[in-house]
N, C-alpha and C positions, 0 to 999 in steps of 0.2 A: 535622262527621265523625258520621255516624251507626254507632251498634252496639248488638251487646247485651248487652252488661254484665246492664244488670236484666233481662231473661231465664237469665242464664248463673248469676245472683246468686239469682237468688229460687229456684233449682233450686234447690240449693246450703241451702236456709232460713237465708241467714245477712243478717242488717241491712245496713245501709249501713257502720254503725258498724264492725260484724266486719270487713267487704272491708278498711275502712279500716285497722283493727288489722295483718290478713294484708299487709297490701301498703307500712306502714309511711306510708303518710301520713295525711292529717284527713278527716272525713267531709265536711268541704266538696270537696275537691278528687274525692272518689267520684261526688257528683252532680254537682258541675261536667262529669264527665267522660260521666254518665248521661243526663245531659237534654243534650251535643253542645257544651256553650260553654267547654271544654276539651279541648284535643285533649293528650293522655300523652307524656311526654316519650316516647324511642325505651327507653330502659332501662324506666319501667316498664310501656308497650308489655308488651317482653320477663316483666316480672314479673305479671303479669296472662295473659299467654298462659301461664306453667307452674302458676299457680298453676290453670286452670280446662283444663289439659293438652289442649290445643290449637292449631294456628297465628294467629297475628297478623290473620291474615285473618278466620276463621272469626269473631273479637270486630269487626273495628271491618272498616265498608264505607264506602271514599271516593264521598260522595255525589256528590260537583262532580265528579268523571271523567265523562261520555262518550262513550259507546260507539258506533262508527258499521257 
């Protein structure tokens, strides 16, 4: 799943560790989400949306979906 997490994090000038601390997860989790290797749980996706004050859909894009 593609996401805008690196962009949103940089807009706030946060490091990956700072975001991890805010979310209560490891830095490795943030790295994995940013690189698309790990899809966050729904509760974590909601925390991200609250932290960045935007809907979940503004952060994540289901790259596997096809629209005809």
